[in-house]
C-alpha positions, 0 to 999 in steps of 0.5 A, a space after each residue: 107112573 109106570 103105565 098110562 091108562 088108555 095108552 098102549 102098554 109099550 109106552 111105559 110113561 109120558 116121557 116114553 110116549 113123547 119120545 115116540 112122537 118126536 122120533 116118528 113124526 118130528 124126525 122119522 117121516 112116519 106120516 103113515 102113523 098119523 092116524 094112530 097118534 092124532 085124535 079126531 078133534 086134535 088142534 095145533 096152535 102156533 103164534 098166528 093160527 090154529 089148525 083143526 083136525 088130523 088132516 090139517 095137522 098132518 099137512 102142516 107136518 108134511 110141509 115142514 118135513 118137505 122144506 127141511 129134509 133131514 130135520 132133527 130135534 134134539 130134546 133139551 127139556 121135558 116137564 110133564 104131569 098127569 091132568 086126568 086118569 088117562 091124560 097128561 100135559 107136557 112142556 118140552 124144548 128142542 134144538 132143531 137143525 135142518 137144511 133148507 133144501 125144499 120149496 114151499 114153507 119158507 119160499 125157494 130153497 136156499 140150501 142153508 142149514 137152519 138152527 132154531 129153538 122150538 118150545 111146545 106144550 102137548 095134551 095127550 089123552 087115551 093114547 092120542 095127541 089131542 092138542 098142542 101149542 108150538 112156538 118155533 123161533 121163526 125170527 131166527 129162521 128168517 134171519 138165516 135164510 136172508 129174509 127180513 122180519 117184515 117180509 116174513 110177516 107179509 108172507 105170513 099175512 098172505 097165508 092167514 085164513 079168514 076168521 070165517 073159515 076157522 073151525 068152531 071148536 076150541 082146543 082141548 083144555 089141559 087144565 091149570 097144570 101141576 101144583 109144583 111150587 117152582 111152576 107157581 114161582 115162575 108164573 108169579 114172577 112173569 105175571 108181576 113183571 108184566 104187571 109193571 114190577 120190573 124191579 123184581 128182575 134185579 131181585 130174582 134173577 141171578 146176576 149171571 142169568 143166561 137168557 135166550 129170546 126170539 131171534 136167537 138173541 142171547 143175553 146175560 143178567 137182570 139188565 138185559 132181561 129187563 130190556 127184553 120184557 119191557 120192550 114187549 110190554 111197552 108195545 102192548 101196555 093195555 093188553 091183558 096178560 094171562 098164564 094159561 098153564 104151568 108146570 114145575 119139577 124138582 128132581 135129583 141131579 137136576 136144578 129146579 125147573 119150570 115152564 109156563 104158557 102165557 098170552 098177551 091180548 089187546 091193542 098195539 098201543 105203545 112204542 116198544 119192540 114192534 115200533 110205533 103203535 097202530 092200534 091193531 088187535 093182537 094176541 101174543 102166544 108165549 112160552 117161558 121155561 126156566 131153571 133156578 139156582 141158589 141166587 135166583 133164576 139162572 136160565 131163561 128161555 122165552 119164545 113168541 112168534 115175532 113175525 106172526 105177531 107183526 103179521 097181526 099188526 100189519 093185518 090190523 093196520 091194513 
């Protein structure tokens, strides 16, 4: 696609537009450009809340930039596909580095350099960002500033708005995604794993598969992949799992790749990654991206907001 209908002609394709978003808003501190980038009904959802409108989204961007001066986002992956004549959906992955020299978002400044993974999905239409889903490795951030997961969850809980204050409109719908076979392959694999077919991991993961999970935890191979997915599912055995969006691509000089956004909604009624069951109602927003090789899935990146999930458990228990 050489031109996006409804977008300024200086952006030749979706990748060019997304790079401008990263450069101007993620790194460049061009908050004066927010009105030109954000739709009037923009929403931004992370693991624990949904922000509604340009003012709320802009305030959140400013808070992160204030806490982490000099924040840099190095793009590792971009997958995108048109969702309408004048719109596209994109999944991205970034390595983020910033020095915690500002107060606010993570408490008093510690002066420590923070390195963490961020995964996003964006819906852009008619030249504006309409909806985004953002997952940062908050567990890794907390560990680097010397804060426990539970303390971070309790702080997050204190910041959670009451349900009554939430705006009534839902995020814009990017649709199901593109029809690439690799996106469907990843979606089917994770859906079946979360449905209890853990034996699929040994059959479909490369023996040396690289794994990247919340808390900056890295692993290798099917056994460690099974431990991760089982620990999550065991915490919420009766919860409903759904893949909301998928993208896939197979391009020259690149391995087949895929990205999915998923949710796990239900009760914390099992023993697993989040301790003894509490019965709390929880919604886990997750993203998984993968690369495939001749021996199966060879790299996997999965994120969910661990302190955000724990905050929901603590809220339901109180």
